C-alpha positions, 0 to 999 in steps of 0.5 A: 779746958782750962783758961789762961788770964793775964797776970794784972798790975794789983796782983804782985804775986809771982804764978805758980810753976808750971807742973813737970812735964809742961814746957814754959810759957814765952816771956812776953814781949815789952813794947816801945813806949810800955814802962812799969807802973810805979814810974808812971806817975814821974814822968810827964804827960806826952804831948799828943798834939802834934800826932794825926788823929787816930783812924778806925782800921776795921775794927769791928762796928758795935752791931757786928760785935754783939752779934754772937759767934761773930768773935768765932766765925773772925777765929775760924776765918783766920785759922783756916788754911790757904788753898793749895794751888790747883795742880798743872793740866797733865801734859800727856794726852791718853790717846785709847783710854786706856794708859798703853798709848800716850802722846806729849806735845814738845814743840808746838805746830805753827799758827794756823796749822791744822791736823791731817785727815783721813785719807790724806798722805802724811809724811813724819820724821821719826827719832828712831826709824821703823819699818812700815811704821807702826799701829802707834803712828795711825792713831797718834799722827791724825792728833798732831798739827802739821809742823809738831813734833811730839813723844809718844809713849806706846805699849807693845800692844800697839807696837811690835806685840809678842813677836818683836822685830828683826830690821830693827830689832824690838824684842818682844813685849816692847814698849816704845817711845818715840819722838814723831815730827808730823811734817807734811800731810796732803790729799791722797793720789786720784786712784782714777788718773794713777796710770798703770804702773802707779797702780801696781807701784802703790797696791805693792807698797800697801801689799808689803804693809799687810805682809809686815803686817800679818808676820805680827799676828797683826791680822786685822791691819793686815786685812785692811792693808790688802784691802786698801791694795785691792781697792788701789787696783779694782778702781775705774781708770781714765788713763789708758793701759797696756796688756802688760800692765793689766796682766800685772794688775791682775796677778796683784790682785790676785796675790792680794785676795788670796793674802786677804783669804790667809787673813780673814781665816785667822780672825774667824771670818769664814764668809768674808774668807770664802767671798775672797777664794770664790774672786780668786777662782773666777780669775784663776780656776786652777789656783792651788792656794784658793782652792785648799783655803776654800775646803778649809772654810767649808770644813770649818762650817762642816760641809765635809760633801763639798770640801772634800772634793774641793781640796781632792781638786788641789790635790791632783794640780800637786800632788806632792803638797804634804799639807793638802794630802793631810788636810784631806785625810782628817777631813775624810775621816771626819767625813765618815764620823759624821755618816756614823753618827747620822746613820745611828740617829735616823735608824734610832728615829725609825724605831731601829730597823735593822734588828726586825726580822726578814719574815715574819713567822704568821701569815696574817694581814700584815704579812703582805707585802707592801708592794701588793698592799699599795697596788691594790690600793691603786687600782680600788681608787682607780676604781672608785673614780671610774664610777664616779666618771661614768655615774656623772656622764649618765 
């Protein structure tokens, strides 16, 4: 690399012009108090006695200057760019870690506020009214403080899904942006202290919430809502109820169990669905929906011989039901095909006895009927046993 030397006063000749294509160097700026060398002798020396003594302004000491690489390190330190400021923390909270459900705090809660605990009943205010709430609220509200206002962006997976909604109108596969304010968070009601009408009202709310989830094909949340309704109905009560209230709760329990079985069937939870149907039939043995779903569960497990009588009993209760009739016809055909396959398998295992001749042409030892052979063997064994007994007595 070529070096550039400063011009000396003893060399009056001008420097060579720069080659073509290279921009000319900028003129050095003349500092104050510096003049040409020709006029230095004519000027009188300045009186520097009144000026303050010079101070060391950080020049490197002789020992530091003599160290190898000191100037290079000083040059590199001067040329090193200043570090960029750290980026501001992300204001969005990724709730599930997949970027589909996020929360941003707009107004923090008051000092000392806390988040709602599991099982508490919360009251929220939404910028957009949503019927029965969404899964996005179920996941984001527990991360908010009471009094906090937050912006929640949710993918359609956690809102109304591919079905959308009619009231309010939400198009299919629509992501939502919600402004949520958490007003209150109080403990849920004590189920044991609820009256009969309070139990009915609470169970009905949970059942309607489950119906809304079922219509949106969110069968997991639907089953959870029906299960909460059943718990509200079946929990022990310390408050006396009238006979009418007990009957109303029983009818409501049957509805919730039937809906729970339907949700469990959609999730392929056959054992749980079979248990739910059996609980319904304990209270109402002639419940057509429970009979139909129980028969369908048994058919899904390949137990056609048990499913067919159950479906026949349901069809007998409602002969005009086309759905039961179609399901029963389908199971009868499957059962016949299954029996044919089993019969063919048994014949193959036994050496296909259907093709053996009815009578053998020869009258050898193997032509004796098996019944006679069995009888003769039994007589022989009896004679041996009798001989043993007589010999023991003697």
